[in-house]
N, C-alpha and C positions, 0 to 999 in steps of 0.2 A: 256722825263720825265719818271721817274720810278714810279711804283705803290705807293711806300712809299712817294714820293714827292706829288703825286696827293692827297693821303689821308691826308697828313699834310696840304695842301692848303685848302682842303674841311673842315677839322676840324677847321682851323683858321677862315674860312668864316662863319661857323656855330656859333662859339663862338662870333664873331663880331656881327652877326645878333641877337643872343640871348641877347647880351649886350645892343644893341639898343632897342630890343623889351621890355626890362624891364624898360626902362626909362618912367617916368610918362607921358610925353607928347605923347607917343605912346600907353602905356598900358591902361590908363584910357579911352580914346576914343574907343579902341578896346573892352574893357570890356563892355562899354555902348552899343556898336553896337551889341554885342552878347546878352546882356540882352534884348534890344529892339526887336531883332529878335525873341527871345524866347517868349516874351510877345505877339507880333503880330501873331506869328504862333499859339499860344494857343487861341488867340482871334478869329482868322479866323476859327479854328477848331470848337470852340464853336458855332460860327455863323452857320456853316454848319450843325451841329447837331440840333440846334434849328430850322433851316429852314426845315429840314427833318421832325421834330416832328410837326411843324405847317402845313406842307403839308398833313401829315397823318391825323391830326385833321380836316382839311378842307374836306378831302375826306370822312371821317366818318360822319361829320355833313351834307354834301350834300346828302349822301346816306340816312340818317335818315329823312331829309326833303322830299326827293323824296318818301320815303315809307309812310310818314305821308300824303302827298298830294294825293298819290294813294288811301290810305284808305278813305280819306274824299270824293274824287270823287266817289269812289265805293259806299260809304254810301249814298250820295246824289242821285246817280243814282238808287240805290235799293229802297230808300224811294219814289222817284218819280214814280217808277213802281208800288209800293203798292197802291198809292192813285189815280191811273187812273181808 
């Protein structure tokens, strides 16, 4: 086979595949799969971002609670030393 014959065969195969790909029974499910993939990808990315924000908020809240507890313990200890 010559190069010209190979290119003609490849061109006809591509044209036949594109013709089949534009048929509604193939095109509509393909579009639906692409759209659903984009929606799920966006959703999973949003979940990842929200989870990171929640973990950060929990860390800050825990730190504030620990500081508040430390201050209260110190206050009670200091007051108990004053009244001895």
